[in-house]
C-alpha positions in Angstrom: 63.9 -236.1 -80.1 66.4 -238.3 -82.0 65.9 -239.8 -85.5 67.8 -242.3 -87.2 67.9 -244.6 -90.1 66.2 -247.7 -88.7 62.8 -247.6 -89.1 60.0 -248.6 -86.3 59.0 -251.7 -88.5 62.7 -252.8 -88.3 62.6 -252.5 -84.6 59.3 -253.9 -84.1 60.4 -257.3 -86.4 63.8 -257.3 -84.4 62.1 -257.6 -80.9 59.4 -260.0 -82.3 62.5 -262.3 -83.2 62.7 -262.1 -87.0 66.1 -263.2 -87.9 65.8 -261.4 -91.3 65.6 -257.8 -89.6 68.1 -258.1 -86.9 70.6 -255.3 -87.2 74.4 -256.3 -87.5 77.3 -254.4 -86.0 77.8 -252.3 -89.1 74.3 -251.2 -89.3 74.4 -250.1 -85.7 77.5 -247.8 -86.7 75.5 -246.3 -89.5 72.7 -244.9 -87.1 72.7 -241.2 -87.2 71.5 -239.4 -84.1 69.9 -235.8 -85.1 68.4 -233.4 -82.6 65.7 -231.0 -83.4 65.3 -227.5 -82.9 62.7 -226.7 -79.9 61.3 -223.2 -80.2 57.8 -222.0 -79.1 55.5 -219.8 -80.8 57.2 -216.5 -79.9 60.3 -217.9 -81.5 62.2 -218.7 -78.1 64.1 -221.5 -76.9 63.6 -222.4 -73.2 65.6 -224.5 -70.7 65.9 -225.0 -67.0 69.4 -224.8 -65.6 70.4 -225.7 -62.0 73.3 -225.2 -59.7 73.7 -225.7 -55.9 69.9 -224.7 -54.6 69.3 -222.4 -57.6 67.0 -222.8 -60.3 66.9 -220.7 -63.4 64.3 -220.7 -66.0 65.8 -219.3 -69.3 64.4 -218.2 -72.7 66.6 -217.2 -75.5 65.7 -215.5 -78.9 67.6 -213.8 -81.4 68.7 -210.3 -80.7 71.4 -207.6 -79.4 72.8 -209.5 -76.4 70.3 -208.0 -73.6 70.3 -209.9 -70.6 66.9 -209.6 -67.9 67.3 -211.3 -64.8 64.3 -211.5 -62.7 62.9 -208.1 -64.4 66.3 -206.4 -63.9 69.5 -205.7 -66.1 71.8 -208.6 -66.0 74.8 -206.2 -65.2 72.9 -205.0 -62.2 71.6 -208.3 -60.9 75.1 -209.7 -61.1 77.4 -206.9 -60.2 80.6 -208.5 -60.1 82.6 -209.2 -62.9 83.2 -213.1 -62.6 79.6 -213.9 -62.4 79.0 -211.7 -65.5 82.1 -213.7 -67.2 80.5 -216.9 -66.1 77.2 -216.2 -67.6 78.7 -215.1 -71.0 80.8 -218.1 -71.3 78.6 -220.4 -73.2 77.9 -217.6 -75.8 81.9 -216.9 -76.1 82.6 -220.8 -76.5 80.2 -220.9 -79.5 81.1 -217.5 -81.0 77.5 -216.2 -80.6 78.3 -213.3 -78.2 75.8 -210.6 -78.5 73.6 -212.4 -81.0 70.6 -213.5 -78.6 68.4 -211.8 -76.0 68.3 -213.7 -72.7 65.3 -213.3 -70.2 65.4 -215.5 -67.0 63.9 -215.9 -63.4 66.1 -217.3 -60.8 65.1 -218.4 -57.6 67.1 -219.9 -54.5 70.4 -220.0 -53.5 73.0 -217.5 -53.8 74.3 -215.2 -56.2 77.0 -217.4 -57.4 74.7 -220.4 -57.5 72.3 -218.4 -59.2 74.9 -217.4 -61.8 76.0 -221.0 -62.4 72.0 -222.0 -62.8 71.7 -219.0 -65.6 74.9 -220.5 -67.5 73.6 -223.8 -67.2 70.1 -222.8 -68.7 71.6 -220.6 -71.4 73.7 -223.6 -72.5 70.7 -225.7 -72.9 68.6 -223.4 -74.2 71.3 -222.6 -77.0 71.1 -226.5 -78.1 67.5 -226.2 -78.0 67.9 -223.3 -80.5 70.8 -224.5 -82.5 71.1 -228.3 -82.0 74.5 -228.3 -84.1 76.2 -226.6 -81.1 75.5 -229.3 -78.9 79.2 -231.0 -79.2 80.9 -227.7 -78.6 78.9 -226.8 -75.6 79.3 -230.7 -74.5 83.0 -230.6 -74.8 83.4 -227.3 -72.8 81.3 -228.8 -69.8 78.3 -226.3 -70.1 75.8 -229.1 -70.4 76.7 -230.9 -67.4 74.9 -229.9 -64.3 77.3 -229.4 -61.3 75.8 -231.5 -58.8 77.5 -230.3 -55.7 75.4 -229.2 -52.8 76.0 -228.0 -49.2 76.4 -231.1 -47.0 73.8 -231.3 -44.3 74.7 -230.8 -40.5 74.6 -234.1 -38.4 73.2 -234.6 -34.9 75.4 -234.7 -32.2 78.0 -232.5 -34.1 78.8 -228.6 -34.4 78.5 -228.8 -38.1 78.4 -231.1 -41.0 81.7 -232.7 -40.3 83.0 -230.5 -37.4 82.9 -232.3 -34.0 82.3 -230.5 -30.5 85.7 -230.1 -28.6 86.7 -233.3 -27.0 87.0 -232.9 -23.2 89.2 -235.7 -21.5 88.4 -234.3 -17.8 
């Protein structure tokens, strides 16, 4: 949700053609965008994260830094230290490590894609819980969905780009 200093009546009159309410360039620079906190009845913030073919549904709430992934402990689900570090990056970036409990469900893809999806979901949920963190997470690139996916295999080829071996005779 965005709110600004310009009221709906001003916008309606500007659209209808009234010259008195047309905004000048200085009025446009005064527009302030404010994001609202989005929390459910249990005090949790929800977001969906995606990476490759993996989709993560993430809920965060204030707590002691506990991570549950598909009902299992996060350190057991993502056993590789690199994946654990990847998931913790949004919290490290905004200095909130150990302040939120994370509960998520992940489906599709492999472990690396799932870890990236959880990271993306955590970042978006943090923005929903604390909107003032948006600029820090945006600068770190945590709110951008990594859209790279595996290229499909084409007919008449061995793989996506690999051709069959050419035979002159």
